[in-house]
Every structure is written in structure tokens, then in C-alpha cells.
C-alpha angles and dihedrals in degrees: 000000000000107000119192100179142008128205099199098198129020133164092182109051095060107036112227097009139085100239149162124233128214124192127211126200133242131039138202093220132068101204112191093227098043107140097204107051096160091057090051100038106035113011093152088068092057128084118253134214115234112249090230089058089057093050091046085056089050088051090058097041102037092109092054105037124074101181149010125224115209111205140153154102089337112318094198090069089066112100092206096050097112094049091047091052093049090054092049090049088053084071089060090247127142118244127219121188125207112203144163090222098240094126108053093164090061092044090049093052092048091052094043093048091047091235095134128050098189136021127198114194123194112226108204097191137302111319098261090052099052094099092058094051100034097043091211142076111279134173103245087190089061091048090051092048092053092049090051093046092051097044091051097040120111091234136083117276144170136191123208139183125203112225124203117184115280097002099104131047128206088253089057088054092049089054093048091049093050089052097047100045110146094036111143094208133017130170135192103214117204112233114244120209115239137169090238096056119134093232127036121222101037114134135209115258124245122244088246092057092047092051092048090053090047093052090055093054099041097083089062101033108028091183094060116129143168131254129188104030116114 
């Protein structure tokens, strides 16, 4: 597994657990608000962390950590993902997968084989709006399959949408809410400006804008909440 970054301790990435996060490289989307364009566009130009270094770290922290979050990039593009997860699980740690949902067959296999304990899927917009946000060709049918798999899986899950200022309307949120009815957790995540953002000029949303979008989605997903607004 090519690891590009490790967050050695997080109380955020895996809700309810003290965890570590590892970040893979490469992605099959080009989302306008992506905050780590180099990792998506040119991972081969970035330094990597040896896999054995990561597992040496787990050896030292296995009495403190309770889980590992595998993020990216898009982890389901990694051919050795399953073997990597199996090795993590040998430490008796829970595994959370962050994904864009473009590979439902892999998601299905990970759920069926009980290799993951939680999945977080990024929802870019309502299905018809994906091309505008992702700036690439994407199989909406695969995205829909992944949503259905995750909602109906016997594991924890969350869906989340990153919100730059002015990018989403209340109608967009209504359509997302109608699509994701039945989700057990959904978050609107406030976009944060960064030098490594895929698109320049995007701005952080106000609390007022975030609350307005949340109000639009609540009739369909009563558990919807906001992240990233102080």
C-alpha cells in the first residue's frame, strides 16, 4: 500500500474512537473543492511512507488506538486494499473506509467479508449535478449502488457533503435529502480554504448559509448536522 500521510491520533476521523488515519494517493474525481490537489493529480511526485513504518507505529500504539481510518485520494483504487485492511485487523482494530462511492463492487465485498466496521461516503451533490462538482465523467449508477449498499449495510455509516459558499442551493439540498432518505448520519461540511485546493477563488460558507442549507435537508434526513463552523 502506498501511504502518503499518517495522522497518528485523531478523535474526529473515526467518530467515537481514538484512531489513526492513513491517506492513499490518486483519485478518479476532480472535485472543484478538493483541498489536496497534489495528492489527487500527481501522487507519483510526492514522497511516500513505507508500509512497515506504519505497522511499526501500530505496534507502539496498539494499546491506545481503537481504529484506523483509510482515506485518500480514493482508497478503493488501491489493488492491495484488502490485504492492507486484513493486516490492520490483525491488531484487533476497527477499520473505517472513506470513499467517493465509485467502486460499489469493492464496497460490497468489504461489507460482505466484514472487513470494514464503518464507511463514510462523500456525496458530491444530487445525482444530476455530479458532473458540475466532480469535473469528470462518472458512473452515476455506481454512485447510486454504493449509496444503497451503505444505507442497507449492517455497519455504521455516514454521508457528507462539502459546502463552499454559493455552490449549492436549497433545491440542491432538497434533492440530496430525497435521495439519501434512510441515512443514519449526514453532515454538511464547511469548505476550508487551502493553498492546495483544486479550484482557486472558492470561499468558506457563513454559518447562516450552512444553517439555511441544513434546514432544507432536515425534512428528509432528520439527523443531518453541520461540521466545520465555529
